[in-house]
C-alpha positions in Angstrom: 249.6 -39.9 48.8 245.9 -40.7 48.6 244.9 -37.8 50.9 247.0 -35.4 48.8 245.2 -36.4 45.7 241.8 -36.1 47.4 242.7 -32.6 48.6 243.8 -31.6 45.1 240.6 -32.9 43.6 238.5 -30.9 46.2 240.5 -27.7 45.3 240.0 -28.2 41.6 236.2 -28.9 42.0 235.8 -25.8 44.1 237.6 -23.6 41.6 235.7 -24.9 38.7 232.4 -24.5 40.7 233.2 -20.9 41.4 234.1 -20.2 37.8 230.8 -21.7 36.6 228.8 -19.6 39.0 230.6 -16.4 38.1 229.8 -16.8 34.4 226.2 -17.9 35.0 226.5 -21.5 33.9 224.8 -23.0 37.1 221.5 -24.7 36.3 218.2 -23.0 36.9 216.9 -19.5 36.8 218.8 -16.8 38.8 216.3 -16.7 41.6 216.7 -20.5 42.0 220.5 -20.2 42.0 220.8 -17.4 44.5 217.7 -17.4 46.6 214.5 -15.4 46.7 214.6 -11.9 45.5 217.9 -12.2 43.7 218.3 -10.2 40.5 220.9 -11.1 38.0 221.7 -10.7 34.4 223.2 -13.9 32.9 226.9 -13.8 33.4 226.9 -10.9 35.9 227.7 -10.8 39.6 224.7 -8.8 40.9 222.8 -12.0 41.9 225.9 -13.4 43.6 226.2 -10.1 45.6 222.6 -10.2 46.5 222.9 -13.8 47.7 226.0 -13.1 49.7 224.7 -9.9 51.4 220.9 -10.4 51.2 218.7 -9.0 48.6 217.3 -5.5 48.8 214.2 -7.1 50.3 216.0 -9.0 53.1 219.1 -6.8 54.0 219.8 -3.2 54.8 218.1 -0.9 52.4 217.6 2.8 52.0 214.1 4.2 52.4 212.7 5.5 49.2 213.5 9.1 48.1 211.6 11.9 49.9 209.8 14.3 47.5 211.3 17.8 47.7 214.3 16.8 49.8 217.7 18.1 48.6 219.9 15.7 46.8 223.5 14.7 47.6 225.3 13.0 44.7 228.0 10.5 45.2 229.8 8.9 42.2 231.1 5.3 42.6 234.0 4.3 40.4 236.2 1.2 40.4 237.2 1.6 43.3 236.5 5.0 44.9 233.7 7.3 46.0 233.6 11.0 45.0 233.2 12.8 47.2 234.5 10.5 49.9 233.2 12.9 52.6 229.5 13.9 52.8 228.2 16.5 55.3 224.6 16.5 56.6 222.9 18.5 59.3 221.5 16.5 62.2 217.8 15.9 61.8 217.9 16.7 58.1 217.0 14.1 55.4 218.5 14.2 52.0 218.1 12.0 48.9 221.4 10.4 48.4 222.0 9.7 44.7 224.5 7.0 43.9 225.8 7.2 40.4 227.7 4.1 39.4 230.3 5.0 36.8 232.2 1.8 37.4 232.2 -1.5 35.4 230.6 -3.6 38.2 227.8 -3.4 40.8 228.6 -1.0 43.7 226.6 0.1 46.7 226.9 2.8 49.4 226.3 1.4 52.8 226.3 3.3 56.1 226.3 0.3 58.6 225.6 2.5 61.7 222.5 4.0 60.2 221.2 0.8 58.5 221.4 2.5 55.1 222.3 0.8 51.8 221.6 1.8 48.2 223.0 -0.2 45.3 223.4 0.5 41.6 224.4 -1.7 38.8 227.2 -0.7 36.5 226.2 2.5 34.6 223.1 2.9 36.7 221.9 5.5 39.2 220.0 4.7 42.5 218.5 7.0 45.2 217.4 6.6 48.8 216.6 8.9 51.7 219.4 9.4 54.2 219.1 11.0 57.5 220.8 11.0 60.9 219.5 12.5 64.2 222.7 12.5 66.1 225.9 14.5 65.3 228.9 12.3 64.6 231.1 10.7 62.0 229.7 7.6 60.3 231.8 5.5 58.0 230.4 4.5 54.7 231.6 1.8 52.3 230.9 -0.4 49.3 230.0 -3.8 50.8 230.8 -5.8 47.6 233.5 -8.2 48.8 237.0 -6.7 48.3 235.8 -3.2 47.3 236.2 -1.5 50.7 239.7 -3.0 51.0 240.4 -1.6 47.5 239.6 2.0 48.7 235.8 2.3 48.5 235.1 4.0 51.8 234.3 7.4 53.1 232.8 9.3 56.0 229.4 10.9 56.6 229.8 13.9 58.9 226.6 14.9 60.7 226.7 18.3 62.5 
């Protein structure tokens, strides 16, 4: 009986701890709560995401936009990309513009190319995207649960 009570207490403490973190009640400034480089508005999940996946300074990031390069716009919504297929000529570089029309932070990550750009809810972000080899490269939103909810697509390089 005692081990059941101890197990129940651990579960309750864990749930309460996660709830406090998600609403921003943990002590200290955001950077202290989620590590160096974390950015978070009080009560938001952006800092939690940065902590879980590495901040833009420590994880995969997109190179800055290339002046004069053509732009490819991808709209992120809760929980889809439009378009969900992007075409790019091998060797070409485009500025990928991620427009987040959703209610939470989203990113567009192409793991095989080491590319990741993220935008807070209602924001727009841009990064240079290029691939030298033809092929099909999957892209996704790396926020936990978002890919499973349908936030994925394919980059076709010809």
